[in-house]
Every structure is written in structure tokens, then in C-alpha cells.
Residue frames as a rotation matrix with the C-alpha (Angstrom) as fourth column:
MET 1
-0.874 -0.339 -0.349 -25.38
-0.243 0.926 -0.290 82.59
0.421 -0.169 -0.891 -101.40
SER 2
0.175 0.973 0.148 -28.45
-0.823 0.062 0.565 80.59
0.540 -0.221 0.812 -100.52
SER 3
-0.875 -0.433 0.218 -28.92
-0.479 0.703 -0.525 77.91
0.074 -0.564 -0.822 -97.99
ALA 4
0.068 0.899 -0.433 -31.37
-0.552 0.395 0.734 75.16
0.831 0.189 0.523 -97.29
ILE 5
-0.417 -0.047 0.908 -32.50
-0.796 0.502 -0.339 73.02
-0.439 -0.864 -0.246 -94.46
ILE 6
-0.274 0.247 -0.930 -32.88
-0.672 0.643 0.368 69.52
0.688 0.726 -0.010 -95.87
ALA 7
-0.027 0.340 0.940 -34.96
-0.877 0.443 -0.185 66.91
-0.479 -0.830 0.287 -94.07
LEU 8
-0.145 -0.073 -0.987 -34.20
-0.671 0.740 0.044 63.28
0.727 0.669 -0.156 -94.91
PRO 9
0.851 0.450 0.270 -35.38
-0.504 0.560 0.657 60.22
0.145 -0.696 0.704 -93.06
ALA 10
-0.016 -0.921 0.389 -32.49
-0.947 0.139 0.289 58.51
-0.320 -0.364 -0.875 -91.28
SER 11
0.377 0.240 0.895 -33.77
-0.218 0.962 -0.166 55.10
-0.900 -0.132 0.415 -92.29
ILE 12
0.996 0.028 -0.082 -32.51
-0.086 0.230 -0.969 55.39
-0.008 0.973 0.231 -95.87
SER 13
0.394 -0.919 -0.035 -28.88
-0.919 -0.394 0.011 55.78
-0.024 0.028 -0.999 -94.92
HIS 14
-0.641 -0.628 0.441 -28.41
-0.627 0.760 0.171 52.05
-0.442 -0.167 -0.881 -94.37
ALA 15
0.396 0.916 0.066 -31.26
-0.682 0.341 -0.646 50.80
-0.615 0.210 0.760 -96.51
GLN 16
-0.507 -0.485 0.713 -30.77
0.078 0.797 0.598 47.51
-0.859 0.359 -0.366 -98.29
SER 17
-0.316 0.443 0.839 -33.49
0.944 0.063 0.323 48.45
0.091 0.894 -0.439 -100.73
GLY 18
-0.963 -0.187 -0.196 -34.13
0.210 -0.972 -0.102 52.05
-0.171 -0.139 0.975 -101.54
PRO 19
-0.134 0.949 -0.284 -37.33
0.194 -0.256 -0.947 54.01
-0.972 -0.182 -0.149 -101.72
HIS 20
-0.182 0.171 0.968 -39.11
0.983 0.059 0.174 54.70
-0.027 0.983 -0.179 -104.98
ALA 21
0.326 0.246 0.913 -39.72
0.279 -0.948 0.156 58.24
0.903 0.204 -0.377 -103.73
LEU 22
-0.156 -0.458 -0.875 -38.19
0.987 -0.051 -0.149 60.41
0.024 -0.887 0.461 -101.02
ASN 23
0.839 0.503 0.208 -39.23
0.490 -0.864 0.116 63.84
0.238 0.005 -0.971 -99.76
VAL 24
-0.404 -0.909 -0.103 -36.53
0.908 -0.385 -0.166 66.52
0.111 -0.161 0.981 -99.90
SER 25
0.653 0.696 0.298 -37.66
0.621 -0.718 0.315 69.76
0.433 -0.021 -0.901 -98.28
GLY 26
-0.319 -0.769 -0.554 -36.06
0.923 -0.385 0.002 72.97
-0.215 -0.511 0.832 -97.18
GLY 27
0.743 0.508 -0.436 -35.97
0.428 -0.861 -0.275 76.70
-0.515 0.018 -0.857 -97.65
LEU 28
0.035 -0.687 0.726 -34.23
0.948 -0.207 -0.242 78.99
0.317 0.697 0.644 -100.10
PHE 29
0.790 0.168 -0.589 -32.82
0.460 -0.798 0.390 82.19
-0.405 -0.579 -0.708 -98.58
ASP 30
0.670 -0.599 0.438 -30.51
0.103 -0.509 -0.854 84.97
0.735 0.618 -0.280 -99.70
SER 31
-0.255 -0.912 -0.322 -27.29
0.538 0.143 -0.831 85.90
0.803 -0.385 0.454 -97.89
ASN 32
-0.686 0.077 0.724 -29.25
-0.496 -0.777 -0.387 88.26
0.533 -0.625 0.571 -95.60
GLY 33
-0.944 0.316 0.095 -31.57
0.150 0.668 -0.729 85.46
-0.294 -0.674 -0.678 -94.47
GLN 34
-0.277 0.878 -0.391 -34.51
-0.731 -0.457 -0.506 86.72
-0.623 0.146 0.768 -96.50
ALA 35
-0.005 0.378 0.926 -36.69
0.299 0.884 -0.359 84.12
-0.954 0.275 -0.117 -98.20
ILE 36
-0.932 -0.228 -0.280 -36.42
-0.220 -0.258 0.941 83.93
-0.287 0.939 0.190 -101.98
LEU 37
-0.185 0.979 0.089 -39.97
-0.015 0.088 -0.996 84.47
-0.983 -0.186 -0.002 -103.18
ARG 38
-0.736 -0.138 -0.662 -39.68
-0.641 -0.170 0.748 83.63
-0.216 0.976 0.036 -106.88
THR 39
0.281 0.940 0.195 -42.53
-0.708 0.340 -0.619 82.03
-0.648 0.035 0.761 -108.77
ASN 40
0.940 0.014 -0.340 -40.41
-0.281 0.597 -0.752 80.02
0.192 0.802 0.565 -111.20
VAL 41
0.118 -0.916 0.383 -37.49
-0.944 0.016 0.329 78.26
-0.308 -0.400 -0.863 -109.49
ASN 42
0.635 -0.010 -0.772 -35.85
-0.419 0.836 -0.355 75.20
0.649 0.549 0.527 -111.03
PHE 43
0.352 -0.502 0.790 -34.22
-0.807 0.265 0.528 72.51
-0.475 -0.823 -0.312 -108.91
LYS 44
0.257 -0.327 -0.909 -31.94
-0.497 0.762 -0.415 69.58
0.829 0.558 0.033 -109.68
LEU 45
0.613 -0.041 0.789 -31.60
-0.725 0.368 0.583 66.71
-0.314 -0.929 0.196 -107.21
GLU 46
0.104 -0.636 -0.765 -28.72
-0.591 0.579 -0.562 64.24
0.800 0.510 -0.316 -107.21
VAL 47
0.943 -0.015 0.333 -28.07
-0.254 0.614 0.748 61.09
-0.215 -0.790 0.575 -105.22
ARG 48
0.323 -0.920 -0.223 -24.32
-0.680 -0.061 -0.731 60.63
0.658 0.388 -0.645 -104.76
ASP 49
0.232 -0.371 -0.899 -22.02
0.494 0.841 -0.220 58.14
0.838 -0.393 0.379 -103.07
LYS 50
0.668 0.119 -0.735 -20.97
0.744 -0.122 0.657 58.78
-0.012 -0.985 -0.170 -99.45
SER 51
-0.316 -0.854 -0.413 -18.01
0.760 -0.488 0.428 60.97
-0.567 -0.178 0.804 -100.46
GLY 52
0.431 0.628 -0.648 -20.17
0.103 -0.748 -0.656 62.99
-0.897 0.216 -0.387 -102.85
THR 53
-0.458 -0.757 -0.467 -17.91
-0.398 -0.295 0.869 62.37
-0.795 0.583 -0.166 -105.85
CYS 54
-0.991 0.086 0.103 -20.06
0.133 0.551 0.824 60.04
0.014 0.830 -0.558 -107.98
VAL 55
-0.403 0.908 -0.112 -23.57
-0.879 -0.418 -0.230 60.85
-0.256 0.005 0.967 -109.22
LEU 56
-0.881 0.138 0.453 -25.70
0.123 0.990 -0.062 57.73
-0.457 0.001 -0.889 -108.98
TYR 57
-0.141 0.914 0.381 -29.05
0.990 0.129 0.056 59.31
0.002 0.385 -0.923 -109.90
SER 58
-0.889 -0.067 -0.453 -30.37
0.136 -0.983 -0.122 62.76
-0.437 -0.170 0.883 -110.88
GLU 59
-0.136 0.871 0.471 -33.62
0.980 0.050 0.192 64.49
0.144 0.488 -0.861 -111.81
SER 60
-0.939 -0.133 0.318 -35.07
0.142 -0.990 0.007 67.99
0.313 0.052 0.948 -112.25
HIS 61
-0.045 0.927 -0.372 -38.03
0.956 -0.068 -0.286 69.80
-0.291 -0.369 -0.883 -110.70
ASN 62
-0.828 -0.337 0.448 -38.87
0.516 -0.769 0.377 72.85
0.217 0.543 0.811 -112.79
GLY 63
-0.419 0.662 0.622 -41.11
-0.005 -0.686 0.727 75.87
0.908 0.302 0.290 -112.26
GLU 64
-0.199 0.326 -0.924 -41.52
0.935 0.344 -0.080 75.62
0.292 -0.880 -0.374 -108.48
ASN 65
0.214 0.394 0.894 -43.44
0.084 -0.919 0.385 78.54
0.973 -0.007 -0.229 -106.95
LEU 66
-0.408 -0.453 -0.793 -41.75
0.824 0.192 -0.534 79.72
0.394 -0.871 0.295 -103.74
ALA 67
-0.700 0.180 0.691 -43.73
-0.194 -0.979 0.058 82.96
0.687 -0.093 0.721 -103.45
ASP 68
0.303 0.941 0.150 -46.73
-0.505 0.025 0.863 81.36
0.808 -0.338 0.483 -101.73
THR 69
0.709 -0.073 -0.702 -44.57
0.458 0.805 0.379 79.18
0.537 -0.589 0.603 -99.46
LYS 70
0.917 -0.363 0.164 -42.29
-0.391 -0.740 0.547 81.97
-0.077 -0.566 -0.821 -98.17
GLY 71
0.113 -0.954 -0.277 -39.24
-0.976 -0.054 -0.211 80.37
0.186 0.294 -0.938 -99.77
GLN 72
-0.176 -0.127 0.976 -40.01
-0.557 0.830 0.008 76.83
-0.812 -0.543 -0.217 -98.62
PHE 73
-0.065 0.171 -0.983 -39.90
-0.930 0.348 0.122 73.88
0.363 0.922 0.136 -101.02
SER 74
-0.017 0.086 0.996 -40.85
-0.491 0.867 -0.083 70.23
-0.871 -0.490 0.027 -100.86
LEU 75
0.007 -0.117 -0.993 -39.67
-0.987 0.161 -0.026 68.01
0.163 0.980 -0.114 -103.72
LEU 76
0.672 0.267 0.691 -40.39
-0.409 0.911 0.046 64.33
-0.617 -0.314 0.722 -104.16
LEU 77
-0.395 -0.867 -0.304 -37.19
-0.850 0.218 0.480 62.62
-0.350 0.448 -0.823 -105.29
GLY 78
-0.777 0.146 0.612 -38.37
0.265 0.958 0.108 60.01
-0.571 0.247 -0.783 -107.77
SER 79
0.227 0.939 0.259 -41.06
0.776 -0.013 -0.630 62.15
-0.588 0.344 -0.732 -109.38
GLY 80
0.046 -0.287 -0.957 -39.02
-0.222 -0.937 0.270 64.77
-0.974 0.200 -0.107 -111.23
THR 81
0.949 0.215 -0.230 -38.40
-0.246 0.051 -0.968 65.24
-0.196 0.975 0.101 -114.92
THR 82
0.479 -0.767 -0.427 -35.39
-0.570 0.099 -0.816 63.91
0.668 0.634 -0.390 -116.86
PRO 83
0.697 -0.239 0.677 -34.65
-0.548 0.431 0.717 61.16
-0.463 -0.870 0.170 -114.32
THR 84
0.422 -0.640 -0.642 -31.35
-0.546 0.385 -0.744 59.39
0.723 0.664 -0.187 -114.95
ASN 85
0.883 -0.233 0.407 -30.06
-0.204 0.590 0.781 56.33
-0.423 -0.773 0.474 -113.11
PHE 86
0.406 -0.816 -0.410 -26.35
-0.886 -0.241 -0.397 56.59
0.225 0.525 -0.821 -113.94
LEU 87
-0.200 -0.551 0.810 -25.44
-0.794 0.576 0.196 53.50
-0.575 -0.604 -0.552 -111.94
ILE 88
-0.385 0.104 0.917 -27.37
0.239 0.971 -0.010 50.94
-0.891 0.215 -0.399 -114.01
GLY 89
-0.991 0.097 0.093 -28.71
0.060 -0.301 0.952 53.04
0.120 0.949 0.293 -116.88
GLY 90
-0.261 0.965 0.010 -32.30
0.805 0.212 0.555 53.96
0.534 0.152 -0.832 -117.51
SER 91
-0.421 0.206 0.883 -34.47
-0.174 -0.974 0.144 56.37
0.890 -0.093 0.446 -115.62
ALA 92
0.539 0.755 -0.374 -35.79
0.200 0.316 0.927 54.58
0.818 -0.574 0.019 -112.53
LEU 93
-0.280 -0.471 0.837 -35.07
-0.855 -0.274 -0.440 55.61
0.436 -0.839 -0.326 -108.97
ASP 94
0.704 0.504 -0.501 -34.90
-0.290 0.847 0.446 52.09
0.649 -0.169 0.742 -107.59
ALA 95
0.960 -0.265 0.095 -33.05
0.019 0.398 0.917 49.92
-0.281 -0.878 0.387 -105.10
SER 96
0.504 -0.821 0.268 -29.91
0.805 0.335 -0.489 49.88
0.311 0.462 0.830 -107.28
VAL 97
0.291 -0.361 0.886 -29.16
-0.054 -0.931 -0.362 53.48
0.955 0.058 -0.290 -106.25
PHE 98
0.423 -0.021 0.906 -29.13
-0.862 -0.316 0.395 52.49
0.278 -0.948 -0.152 -102.56
THR 99
0.996 -0.072 -0.051 -27.67
0.081 0.974 0.210 48.99
0.034 -0.213 0.976 -102.77
ASN 100
0.367 -0.926 0.089 -24.11
-0.852 -0.297 0.432 48.62
-0.373 -0.234 -0.898 -101.50
ARG 101
0.987 0.162 -0.003 -22.78
-0.138 0.829 -0.542 46.22
-0.085 0.535 0.841 -104.10
GLY 102
0.352 -0.929 0.114 -19.03
0.580 0.312 0.752 46.67
-0.734 -0.199 0.649 -103.65
VAL 103
-0.559 -0.689 -0.462 -16.82
0.002 -0.558 0.830 47.82
-0.829 0.463 0.313 -106.50
THR 104
0.680 0.723 0.121 -18.56
0.197 -0.022 -0.980 49.14
-0.706 0.690 -0.157 -109.61
GLY 105
-0.200 -0.669 0.716 -17.04
0.967 -0.016 0.255 49.69
-0.159 0.743 0.650 -112.99
ALA 106
-0.925 -0.137 -0.353 -16.94
0.075 -0.980 0.184 53.12
-0.371 0.144 0.917 -114.57
PHE 107
-0.063 0.924 0.377 -20.30
0.987 0.113 -0.112 54.66
-0.146 0.365 -0.919 -115.47
SER 108
0.090 0.129 0.988 -21.53
0.663 -0.747 0.038 57.98
0.743 0.652 -0.153 -116.82
GLY 109
0.852 0.311 0.421 -21.82
-0.075 -0.724 0.685 59.63
0.518 -0.615 -0.594 -113.38
CYS 110
0.647 -0.666 0.370 -18.42
-0.502 -0.007 0.865 58.32
-0.574 -0.746 -0.339 -112.25
THR 111
0.673 -0.366 -0.643 -15.69
-0.616 0.203 -0.761 57.63
0.409 0.908 -0.089 -114.79
SER 112
-0.447 -0.893 0.055 -13.44
-0.757 0.345 -0.554 55.95
0.476 -0.290 -0.830 -112.21
GLY 113
0.010 0.529 -0.849 -16.17
0.249 0.821 0.514 53.79
0.968 -0.217 -0.124 -110.69
VAL 114
-0.089 0.045 0.995 -16.95
-0.861 -0.505 -0.055 53.68
0.500 -0.862 0.084 -106.98
THR 115
-0.735 -0.091 -0.672 -16.87
0.221 0.904 -0.365 51.23
0.641 -0.417 -0.644 -104.11
LEU 116
0.010 0.833 0.554 -20.20
-0.739 -0.367 0.565 50.97
0.674 -0.415 0.611 -102.28
ASN 117
-0.809 -0.456 -0.371 -19.45
-0.075 0.705 -0.705 49.15
0.583 -0.543 -0.604 -99.03
SER 118
-0.039 0.786 -0.616 -21.90
0.751 0.430 0.501 47.69
0.659 -0.443 -0.607 -96.55
GLY 119
0.157 0.215 -0.964 -23.33
0.911 -0.409 0.057 50.49
-0.382 -0.887 -0.260 -94.40
ASP 120
-0.850 -0.510 0.131 -22.38
0.517 -0.761 0.392 53.27
-0.101 0.401 0.910 -96.82
GLU 121
0.018 0.826 -0.564 -24.71
0.407 -0.521 -0.750 56.25
-0.913 -0.216 -0.345 -96.81
ARG 122
-0.081 0.014 0.997 -25.77
0.971 -0.225 0.083 58.39
0.226 0.974 0.005 -99.75
VAL 123
-0.684 -0.151 -0.713 -25.53
0.324 -0.939 -0.112 62.17
-0.653 -0.308 0.692 -100.17
ILE 124
0.334 0.786 0.519 -28.47
0.929 -0.184 -0.320 64.13
-0.156 0.590 -0.792 -101.59
ARG 125
-0.746 -0.593 -0.304 -27.21
0.491 -0.797 0.351 67.22
-0.450 0.113 0.886 -103.44
VAL 126
0.405 0.913 0.041 -29.68
0.795 -0.330 -0.510 70.02
-0.452 0.239 -0.859 -104.24
TYR 127
-0.830 -0.542 0.133 -29.11
0.529 -0.686 0.500 72.67
-0.180 0.485 0.856 -106.91
TYR 128
0.269 0.916 -0.298 -31.36
0.620 -0.402 -0.674 75.64
-0.737 -0.004 -0.675 -107.62
ASP 129
-0.730 -0.392 0.560 -31.73
0.682 -0.469 0.561 78.05
0.042 0.792 0.609 -110.54
ILE 130
0.123 0.760 -0.639 -33.43
0.598 -0.570 -0.563 81.43
-0.792 -0.313 -0.524 -110.17
GLY 131
0.943 0.324 -0.074 -32.45
0.108 -0.509 -0.854 82.53
-0.314 0.797 -0.515 -113.66
SER 132
0.489 -0.836 -0.249 -28.64
-0.868 -0.494 -0.046 82.47
-0.084 0.239 -0.967 -113.70
GLY 133
-0.014 -0.472 -0.882 -27.97
-0.470 0.781 -0.411 78.73
0.883 0.408 -0.232 -114.01
LEU 134
0.723 0.326 -0.610 -27.73
0.243 0.706 0.665 75.92
0.647 -0.629 0.431 -111.50
VAL 135
-0.120 -0.690 0.714 -26.11
-0.699 -0.452 -0.555 76.74
0.705 -0.565 -0.428 -108.15
PRO 136
-0.269 0.019 -0.963 -25.37
0.455 0.884 -0.110 74.09
0.849 -0.467 -0.247 -105.50
MET 137
0.679 0.541 0.497 -27.15
-0.234 -0.482 0.845 74.74
0.696 -0.690 -0.201 -102.23
SER 138
-0.649 -0.758 0.069 -25.13
-0.274 0.148 -0.950 74.99
0.710 -0.635 -0.304 -99.10
SER 139
0.151 0.739 -0.657 -26.67
0.500 0.516 0.695 73.19
0.853 -0.433 -0.292 -96.18
TYR 140
-0.467 -0.171 0.868 -27.44
-0.592 -0.668 -0.450 74.70
0.656 -0.724 0.211 -92.87
ARG 141
-0.073 0.433 -0.898 -28.18
0.590 0.745 0.311 72.81
0.804 -0.508 -0.310 -89.70
ARG 142
0.541 0.315 0.780 -29.65
-0.412 -0.709 0.573 74.49
0.733 -0.631 -0.254 -86.68
PRO 143
-0.600 -0.797 0.067 -27.39
-0.423 0.246 -0.872 74.14
0.679 -0.551 -0.485 -83.68
THR 144
0.154 0.630 -0.762 -28.65
0.472 0.631 0.616 71.77
0.868 -0.454 -0.200 -81.01
PRO 145
0.536 0.112 0.837 -29.32
-0.511 -0.746 0.427 73.39
0.672 -0.657 -0.342 -77.64
């Protein structure tokens, strides 16, 4: 099992218009707490609704070298390969992903549709692949003193 520390700016959680790029950074560690030092790690990033059930946007970041960074990664959401905006179609990470427009119809990332209410946040889901297929990262937050 691997974990990550993800840093996201708080300002996007209630944004009326979303960013065109967003830094997602963290560290990849094994179950013993040792950094994963692979030279060819693939990542997939997803932006989901507040409950995490509907994928609004996704993209890939392939061939990341974690050996020189001691397991640390920094990925720019909005600059990956195979970008897909499921909510409105197309490939742009744009304001539509972060706009709370109320009830949506069904779309490819959410066959039942979703309700995006005023003030709703988004969930960023990170997957990694070190050679055995995509695995969702579990998040870890340092306890506050």
C-alpha cells in the first residue's frame, strides 16, 4: 500500500471559475514508509464531485522519475496527456469542471448524473502505476500538534 501527501490550494474548493492548471504534489511510499524510487511511474489524476462518485475530468502523467526526488512528485493538473472533460465533452480543464450548475444529466463519467450545488467542493483522486496497473493512492495527513 502506498500513500501520498497531497497539497491543494484551499481557494479552489469554492471557486466560481476553475483554474486552467493546478499543482498536485505528494510522495509515494511503500507500506514500510520507504520512498518508492522508480524511474518510470505513471499517474492518473481525476477531478470528482464532492462525494467522489462522478468523474468530471481526468488525465495521465506518464514516465515520472521518482528516483531523483526521493519518491516525491509534483504534477500539474491540466497539462497531462489524454485529458478528458467528461462533464461537457472535449479535453479542456476549464471552469465547467468547477462550476456548481445544479443538476446535470447523465454523462460518460457519471451515468446517473450529479447535482453540483453552490459551495460544493471537488475531490482530486490520484492513481499510480509502478508496473502492475493503476492503484488508487490512499491519502495521509500529518496530525496537527
